[in-house]
Every structure is written in structure tokens, then in C-alpha cells.
Short mmCIF file of the C-alpha atoms (twelve columns), coordinates in Angstrom:
data_MODEL
# 
_entry.id   MODEL 
# 
loop_
_atom_site.group_PDB 
_atom_site.id 
_atom_site.type_symbol 
_atom_site.label_atom_id 
_atom_site.label_alt_id 
_atom_site.label_comp_id 
_atom_site.label_asym_id 
_atom_site.label_seq_id 
_atom_site.Cartn_x 
_atom_site.Cartn_y 
_atom_site.Cartn_z 
_atom_site.pdbx_PDB_model_num 
ATOM 1   C CA . MET A 1   116.669 -140.656 235.454 1 
ATOM 2   C CA . SER A 2   113.266 -142.739 236.954 1 
ATOM 3   C CA . PRO A 3   110.191 -142.309 235.781 1 
ATOM 4   C CA . ALA A 4   109.054 -140.762 238.827 1 
ATOM 5   C CA . ARG A 5   111.752 -137.944 238.419 1 
ATOM 6   C CA . VAL A 6   111.173 -137.342 234.640 1 
ATOM 7   C CA . ARG A 7   107.511 -136.854 235.655 1 
ATOM 8   C CA . ARG A 8   108.573 -134.553 238.459 1 
ATOM 9   C CA . THR A 9   110.412 -132.887 236.060 1 
ATOM 10  C CA . ARG A 10  108.058 -132.318 233.499 1 
ATOM 11  C CA . TRP A 11  105.708 -130.925 235.806 1 
ATOM 12  C CA . LEU A 12  107.990 -127.994 236.790 1 
ATOM 13  C CA . ALA A 13  108.821 -126.757 233.429 1 
ATOM 14  C CA . GLY A 14  104.940 -126.561 232.680 1 
ATOM 15  C CA . SER A 15  104.592 -125.030 235.955 1 
ATOM 16  C CA . VAL A 16  107.323 -122.085 235.334 1 
ATOM 17  C CA . VAL A 17  105.563 -121.495 232.298 1 
ATOM 18  C CA . GLY A 18  102.234 -121.247 233.826 1 
ATOM 19  C CA . VAL A 19  103.128 -119.151 236.960 1 
ATOM 20  C CA . ALA A 20  104.892 -116.604 234.175 1 
ATOM 21  C CA . VAL A 21  102.052 -116.279 232.058 1 
ATOM 22  C CA . LEU A 22  99.935  -115.766 235.398 1 
ATOM 23  C CA . CYS A 23  102.274 -113.288 236.757 1 
ATOM 24  C CA . ALA A 24  102.185 -111.282 233.728 1 
ATOM 25  C CA . GLY A 25  98.289  -111.200 234.257 1 
ATOM 26  C CA . ALA A 26  98.408  -110.560 237.640 1 
ATOM 27  C CA . ALA A 27  100.150 -107.699 236.869 1 
ATOM 28  C CA . ALA A 28  98.043  -106.476 234.100 1 
ATOM 29  C CA . VAL A 29  94.756  -106.760 236.264 1 
ATOM 30  C CA . ALA A 30  96.607  -104.967 239.306 1 
ATOM 31  C CA . THR A 31  97.035  -102.281 236.793 1 
ATOM 32  C CA . ALA A 32  93.795  -102.212 234.869 1 
ATOM 33  C CA . ARG A 33  91.387  -99.236  235.296 1 
ATOM 34  C CA . ASP A 34  87.441  -100.155 235.338 1 
ATOM 35  C CA . ASP A 35  85.704  -99.938  232.124 1 
ATOM 36  C CA . GLY A 36  83.946  -96.185  231.268 1 
ATOM 37  C CA . PRO A 37  85.307  -92.934  231.927 1 
ATOM 38  C CA . ALA A 38  86.827  -91.900  235.758 1 
ATOM 39  C CA . PRO A 39  88.056  -88.986  237.211 1 
ATOM 40  C CA . ALA A 40  91.963  -88.496  236.445 1 
ATOM 41  C CA . ALA A 41  92.419  -88.627  240.517 1 
ATOM 42  C CA . ALA A 42  90.351  -91.657  240.527 1 
ATOM 43  C CA . SER A 43  92.510  -93.412  237.671 1 
ATOM 44  C CA . ALA A 44  95.870  -93.035  239.314 1 
ATOM 45  C CA . PRO A 45  96.686  -97.085  240.458 1 
ATOM 46  C CA . ARG A 46  97.198  -96.932  244.035 1 
ATOM 47  C CA . THR A 47  100.184 -99.139  245.751 1 
ATOM 48  C CA . PRO A 48  99.775  -101.118 249.009 1 
ATOM 49  C CA . SER A 49  102.685 -100.527 251.726 1 
ATOM 50  C CA . THR A 50  104.783 -102.534 253.049 1 
ATOM 51  C CA . GLY A 51  102.803 -103.122 256.371 1 
ATOM 52  C CA . SER A 52  99.456  -103.122 254.413 1 
ATOM 53  C CA . ALA A 53  97.175  -105.757 254.673 1 
ATOM 54  C CA . ASP A 54  97.515  -106.580 250.667 1 
ATOM 55  C CA . ALA A 55  101.435 -106.602 250.573 1 
ATOM 56  C CA . GLY A 56  101.322 -108.799 254.154 1 
ATOM 57  C CA . PHE A 57  98.820  -111.415 252.839 1 
ATOM 58  C CA . ALA A 58  101.015 -111.433 249.515 1 
ATOM 59  C CA . ARG A 59  104.012 -111.905 251.420 1 
ATOM 60  C CA . GLU A 60  102.997 -114.803 254.042 1 
ATOM 61  C CA . MET A 61  100.470 -116.793 251.631 1 
ATOM 62  C CA . ALA A 62  103.450 -117.233 249.169 1 
ATOM 63  C CA . VAL A 63  104.977 -119.084 251.895 1 
ATOM 64  C CA . HIS A 64  102.125 -120.998 253.186 1 
ATOM 65  C CA . HIS A 65  101.614 -121.773 249.494 1 
ATOM 66  C CA . GLN A 66  104.468 -123.218 249.075 1 
ATOM 67  C CA . GLN A 67  104.702 -125.704 251.755 1 
ATOM 68  C CA . ALA A 68  101.793 -126.889 250.227 1 
ATOM 69  C CA . VAL A 69  103.543 -127.689 247.157 1 
ATOM 70  C CA . GLU A 70  106.452 -129.491 249.090 1 
ATOM 71  C CA . MET A 71  104.471 -131.545 250.781 1 
ATOM 72  C CA . SER A 72  102.369 -132.278 248.037 1 
ATOM 73  C CA . PHE A 73  105.064 -133.511 245.902 1 
ATOM 74  C CA . VAL A 74  106.475 -135.796 248.827 1 
ATOM 75  C CA . VAL A 75  103.498 -137.394 248.787 1 
ATOM 76  C CA . ARG A 76  103.489 -137.914 245.184 1 
ATOM 77  C CA . ASP A 77  106.615 -140.518 245.476 1 
ATOM 78  C CA . ARG A 78  105.391 -142.235 248.656 1 
ATOM 79  C CA . THR A 79  101.311 -143.787 247.372 1 
ATOM 80  C CA . LYS A 80  100.647 -145.473 244.459 1 
ATOM 81  C CA . ASP A 81  96.955  -144.012 245.339 1 
ATOM 82  C CA . GLU A 82  95.557  -142.257 242.511 1 
ATOM 83  C CA . ASP A 83  93.040  -140.545 244.258 1 
ATOM 84  C CA . VAL A 84  95.736  -139.225 246.780 1 
ATOM 85  C CA . ARG A 85  98.354  -138.222 243.790 1 
ATOM 86  C CA . ARG A 86  95.424  -136.349 241.886 1 
ATOM 87  C CA . LEU A 87  94.587  -134.347 244.786 1 
ATOM 88  C CA . ALA A 88  98.347  -133.673 245.036 1 
ATOM 89  C CA . TYR A 89  98.518  -132.659 241.921 1 
ATOM 90  C CA . ASP A 90  95.782  -130.265 241.859 1 
ATOM 91  C CA . ILE A 91  97.101  -128.367 245.135 1 
ATOM 92  C CA . ALA A 92  100.273 -128.575 243.952 1 
ATOM 93  C CA . ASN A 93  99.580  -127.086 240.390 1 
ATOM 94  C CA . THR A 94  97.012  -124.678 242.243 1 
ATOM 95  C CA . GLN A 95  99.118  -122.949 244.757 1 
ATOM 96  C CA . ALA A 96  102.330 -122.977 242.680 1 
ATOM 97  C CA . ASN A 97  100.364 -121.037 240.191 1 
ATOM 98  C CA . GLN A 98  98.805  -118.616 243.416 1 
ATOM 99  C CA . ARG A 99  101.941 -118.165 244.490 1 
ATOM 100 C CA . GLY A 100 103.256 -116.730 241.464 1 
ATOM 101 C CA . MET A 101 100.429 -113.834 241.345 1 
ATOM 102 C CA . LEU A 102 100.982 -112.862 245.134 1 
ATOM 103 C CA . LEU A 103 105.072 -112.530 244.050 1 
ATOM 104 C CA . GLY A 104 104.578 -111.343 240.892 1 
ATOM 105 C CA . TRP A 105 102.086 -108.665 242.798 1 
ATOM 106 C CA . LEU A 106 104.963 -107.521 245.193 1 
ATOM 107 C CA . ASP A 107 107.123 -107.091 241.918 1 
ATOM 108 C CA . LEU A 108 104.682 -104.884 240.833 1 
ATOM 109 C CA . TRP A 109 103.995 -102.750 244.068 1 
ATOM 110 C CA . GLU A 110 107.953 -102.863 244.419 1 
ATOM 111 C CA . LEU A 111 107.515 -104.027 248.132 1 
ATOM 112 C CA . PRO A 112 110.018 -106.897 249.559 1 
ATOM 113 C CA . LYS A 113 108.808 -110.606 249.555 1 
ATOM 114 C CA . THR A 114 109.748 -111.130 252.880 1 
ATOM 115 C CA . THR A 115 108.165 -110.344 256.599 1 
ATOM 116 C CA . PRO A 116 110.208 -107.758 258.307 1 
ATOM 117 C CA . ALA A 117 112.287 -108.869 261.061 1 
ATOM 118 C CA . GLY A 118 111.047 -108.694 264.069 1 
ATOM 119 C CA . GLN A 119 107.030 -108.516 262.801 1 
ATOM 120 C CA . GLU A 120 104.911 -111.661 264.441 1 
ATOM 121 C CA . PRO A 121 103.017 -114.069 262.257 1 
ATOM 122 C CA . MET A 122 99.929  -112.376 260.655 1 
ATOM 123 C CA . ALA A 123 100.207 -109.230 262.084 1 
ATOM 124 C CA . TRP A 124 98.689  -107.441 259.020 1 
ATOM 125 C CA . MET A 125 95.277  -109.270 260.298 1 
ATOM 126 C CA . SER A 126 95.341  -107.665 263.377 1 
ATOM 127 C CA . GLY A 127 92.033  -105.547 262.381 1 
ATOM 128 C CA . HIS A 128 90.140  -109.491 261.772 1 
ATOM 129 C CA . PRO A 129 88.954  -111.945 264.214 1 
ATOM 130 C CA . GLY A 130 91.259  -114.499 262.947 1 
ATOM 131 C CA . GLY A 131 94.263  -112.261 263.130 1 
ATOM 132 C CA . HIS A 132 97.302  -114.151 264.969 1 
ATOM 133 C CA . ALA A 133 94.783  -117.563 265.077 1 
ATOM 134 C CA . GLY A 134 96.792  -120.490 265.989 1 
ATOM 135 C CA . GLY A 135 94.663  -124.108 266.368 1 
ATOM 136 C CA . HIS A 136 93.755  -126.849 268.438 1 
ATOM 137 C CA . GLY A 137 97.619  -127.598 269.342 1 
ATOM 138 C CA . GLY A 138 99.361  -125.658 267.092 1 
ATOM 139 C CA . HIS A 139 97.312  -127.263 264.218 1 
ATOM 140 C CA . GLY A 140 95.393  -124.161 262.690 1 
ATOM 141 C CA . GLY A 141 91.998  -123.574 263.755 1 
ATOM 142 C CA . GLY A 142 90.972  -120.665 265.694 1 
ATOM 143 C CA . GLU A 143 92.898  -120.013 268.580 1 
ATOM 144 C CA . ALA A 144 94.806  -116.962 269.726 1 
ATOM 145 C CA . GLY A 145 98.292  -117.072 270.459 1 
ATOM 146 C CA . PHE A 146 100.033 -118.253 267.749 1 
ATOM 147 C CA . GLU A 147 104.003 -118.777 268.164 1 
ATOM 148 C CA . ALA A 148 106.387 -119.964 265.329 1 
ATOM 149 C CA . HIS A 149 107.967 -122.941 266.039 1 
ATOM 150 C CA . ASP A 150 109.990 -126.159 264.578 1 
ATOM 151 C CA . GLY A 151 109.765 -124.395 261.301 1 
ATOM 152 C CA . ALA A 152 105.855 -123.845 261.361 1 
ATOM 153 C CA . LEU A 153 105.478 -120.184 260.862 1 
ATOM 154 C CA . MET A 154 101.979 -119.720 259.939 1 
ATOM 155 C CA . PRO A 155 98.993  -121.024 261.484 1 
ATOM 156 C CA . GLY A 156 98.451  -124.539 260.134 1 
ATOM 157 C CA . MET A 157 102.303 -124.969 258.484 1 
ATOM 158 C CA . ALA A 158 103.606 -128.251 259.469 1 
ATOM 159 C CA . THR A 159 106.794 -128.441 261.551 1 
ATOM 160 C CA . ARG A 160 109.924 -129.961 260.395 1 
ATOM 161 C CA . THR A 161 109.100 -132.795 262.415 1 
ATOM 162 C CA . GLU A 162 106.146 -133.813 260.540 1 
ATOM 163 C CA . LEU A 163 107.958 -133.132 257.322 1 
ATOM 164 C CA . LYS A 164 110.296 -135.711 258.335 1 
ATOM 165 C CA . ALA A 165 107.609 -137.880 259.357 1 
ATOM 166 C CA . LEU A 166 105.896 -137.715 255.876 1 
ATOM 167 C CA . GLY A 167 108.834 -138.344 253.835 1 
ATOM 168 C CA . ALA A 168 109.798 -141.629 255.842 1 
ATOM 169 C CA . ALA A 169 106.079 -143.099 255.475 1 
ATOM 170 C CA . GLU A 170 104.961 -145.040 253.116 1 
ATOM 171 C CA . GLY A 171 101.123 -146.158 251.382 1 
ATOM 172 C CA . VAL A 172 98.465  -145.568 253.428 1 
ATOM 173 C CA . LYS A 173 100.359 -143.882 256.364 1 
ATOM 174 C CA . ALA A 174 101.645 -141.590 253.965 1 
ATOM 175 C CA . GLU A 175 97.798  -140.774 252.545 1 
ATOM 176 C CA . VAL A 176 96.915  -140.278 256.270 1 
ATOM 177 C CA . LEU A 177 99.423  -138.258 257.472 1 
ATOM 178 C CA . PHE A 178 99.641  -136.347 254.165 1 
ATOM 179 C CA . LEU A 179 95.513  -135.601 254.541 1 
ATOM 180 C CA . GLN A 180 95.606  -134.285 258.382 1 
ATOM 181 C CA . LEU A 181 98.848  -132.153 257.548 1 
ATOM 182 C CA . MET A 182 97.052  -130.794 254.659 1 
ATOM 183 C CA . THR A 183 93.385  -130.655 256.487 1 
ATOM 184 C CA . ASP A 184 95.451  -128.078 259.364 1 
ATOM 185 C CA . HIS A 185 97.316  -126.194 256.719 1 
ATOM 186 C CA . HIS A 186 93.896  -125.328 254.563 1 
ATOM 187 C CA . LYS A 187 92.173  -124.537 257.894 1 
ATOM 188 C CA . GLY A 188 94.877  -121.900 258.673 1 
ATOM 189 C CA . GLY A 189 95.525  -121.106 255.031 1 
ATOM 190 C CA . VAL A 190 91.720  -120.189 254.873 1 
ATOM 191 C CA . THR A 191 91.650  -118.160 258.302 1 
ATOM 192 C CA . MET A 192 94.517  -116.255 256.319 1 
ATOM 193 C CA . ALA A 193 92.702  -115.762 253.100 1 
ATOM 194 C CA . GLU A 194 89.452  -114.551 254.995 1 
ATOM 195 C CA . GLY A 195 91.403  -111.926 256.382 1 
ATOM 196 C CA . CYS A 196 92.504  -110.567 253.466 1 
ATOM 197 C CA . ALA A 197 88.677  -110.990 251.679 1 
ATOM 198 C CA . GLU A 198 87.668  -108.825 254.359 1 
ATOM 199 C CA . LEU A 199 91.307  -106.403 254.763 1 
ATOM 200 C CA . CYS A 200 92.940  -106.140 251.710 1 
ATOM 201 C CA . ALA A 201 92.490  -103.166 249.290 1 
ATOM 202 C CA . VAL A 202 93.567  -104.167 245.865 1 
ATOM 203 C CA . PRO A 203 90.463  -105.615 244.104 1 
ATOM 204 C CA . ALA A 204 92.007  -108.504 242.398 1 
ATOM 205 C CA . GLU A 205 94.005  -109.660 245.844 1 
ATOM 206 C CA . LYS A 206 90.528  -109.488 247.276 1 
ATOM 207 C CA . ARG A 207 88.921  -111.879 244.426 1 
ATOM 208 C CA . LEU A 208 91.956  -113.871 244.785 1 
ATOM 209 C CA . ALA A 209 91.404  -114.844 248.052 1 
ATOM 210 C CA . GLN A 210 87.914  -115.290 248.345 1 
ATOM 211 C CA . GLY A 211 88.834  -117.956 245.856 1 
ATOM 212 C CA . MET A 212 90.843  -119.747 247.777 1 
ATOM 213 C CA . VAL A 213 88.667  -119.628 251.013 1 
ATOM 214 C CA . GLU A 214 85.351  -121.448 248.068 1 
ATOM 215 C CA . ALA A 215 88.130  -123.988 246.800 1 
ATOM 216 C CA . GLN A 216 90.020  -124.682 250.012 1 
ATOM 217 C CA . ARG A 217 86.579  -125.179 252.230 1 
ATOM 218 C CA . SER A 218 85.875  -127.492 249.166 1 
ATOM 219 C CA . GLU A 219 88.940  -129.525 249.905 1 
ATOM 220 C CA . LEU A 220 88.288  -129.782 253.288 1 
ATOM 221 C CA . ASP A 221 85.429  -131.427 253.077 1 
ATOM 222 C CA . LEU A 222 86.934  -134.060 250.165 1 
ATOM 223 C CA . MET A 223 89.772  -134.453 252.874 1 
ATOM 224 C CA . ALA A 224 87.328  -135.337 255.380 1 
ATOM 225 C CA . ASP A 225 86.331  -138.212 253.161 1 
ATOM 226 C CA . MET A 226 88.999  -139.570 252.450 1 
ATOM 227 C CA . LEU A 227 90.305  -139.713 255.773 1 
ATOM 228 C CA . ALA A 228 87.418  -141.327 256.718 1 
ATOM 229 C CA . ALA A 229 87.982  -144.208 253.804 1 
ATOM 230 C CA . ARG A 230 90.740  -145.208 255.285 1 
ATOM 231 C CA . GLY A 231 89.732  -145.357 259.023 1 
ATOM 232 C CA . ALA A 232 91.310  -142.161 259.766 1 
ATOM 233 C CA . ALA A 233 89.941  -138.499 261.065 1 
ATOM 234 C CA . PRO A 234 91.788  -135.020 260.675 1 
ATOM 235 C CA . ARG A 235 93.380  -133.866 264.243 1 
ATOM 236 C CA . PRO A 236 91.736  -132.569 266.783 1 
# 
């Protein structure tokens, strides 16, 4: 087994444990009561409905995050640049753990983990200005009218063609393509997280969404600097 495969196996094993712990923690947070006495009616936990923003965000952001994890693994094998590999590791670790929390909530609520058939991407965001936001050329920014295509199910997600190109690239070319694809991905993710921060009802999920907004905006700034250092820029 190659050193790279050994490192990946060890990382995945650690991630599985971490996700399991976080899922348990998420369930505890979601069912915990506020400090101090409260009326009996107010203390009963509320379960979101299948069509709620809480459930929609959990389902779709879990899918969105999974692709970010996959792209991060790909680029770690395509470059030796430590800065890019470190960023990829951080994104994969963070988003795998968050994905575990989101799926854990869906389990807790006894709701399906897949979006209902026939439902448009981000339908749960219909009450938010960024609802159904696509991007410039489908890359995830703020234009309306996004349509799933070539495996890109939500704003910012890379297409199958783009993922194939990333897997075939090496060195600086792989670094630039990864940073551009992940920039688009983060822009779409920020739009979704902003929607949950406004529309979701479960306090713990709203806090997680707001944390995603802040962290991914910071990474967008970092990736813009990393692209500039390589004589490139985010895609228009």
C-alpha cells in the first residue's frame, strides 16, 4: 500500500470516529432544554417537518459538503504543495464532521436523507432572497434560475466534467482548478448557509449555518490570495 493510501486510510478512520462523536453531540444539543425552568408546553422538543428549511438545509448541505470532501481528497493526490494540501485537509475534515452533524439531525428527526422526487434544488429557500440562486455561468453566485446539470445538483457544485478534469490535472494546474472549483463551491455553500441562518427554526442548526458562513467567507479570501500567487483568479 502506498504512503498516500495509508495516510488516507488513517485519516478516514479518524474521521469516522469524529463524525460519530459529533453526531451524538448534535443529538444532545438538539434535544437539550434551555437553562432554568420553563413551561411544560415550551419544553417539549419540536421536530421539523420534511418540507421545512431545517430538513431541507440538512439534506442538501450534506450532499454539497460531500462533494467538497471528495474534491479535497482528489487534489491532495495531485499536488505536493503543502499550502494547498493543508487547505484541502482542513476543508475535508471540517465538512465531513459538519456533514455527520446534519445527517445526525435527520436521523434524530426521523426524516429522509434524500430530497423528495421532483423538488427543485433549494426549494426550502423560497423565502430567502438567495433562493434558487445559480451563478454566473452556473458557478454559484447569485443569479436566479439554477438548474441541475451534469451532476451539479446545487449552486456552486462542480460538474462531472469538471471533476474529471481535476482528477486528470497535476501540479499547479491541479491547484488552480481546485481553488477555482472550491471558490465556486463555497459561494454556493454560503448562500445556502445564509438561508438557513435566516429561515431555520432549530437554534443549534442556525448556529452551525452561521458558523459555516463566517468560516467559508474567510476561506474564500484565502483562496483568492492563493490563486493570485499562482497567476490566476476566481472564475467569473
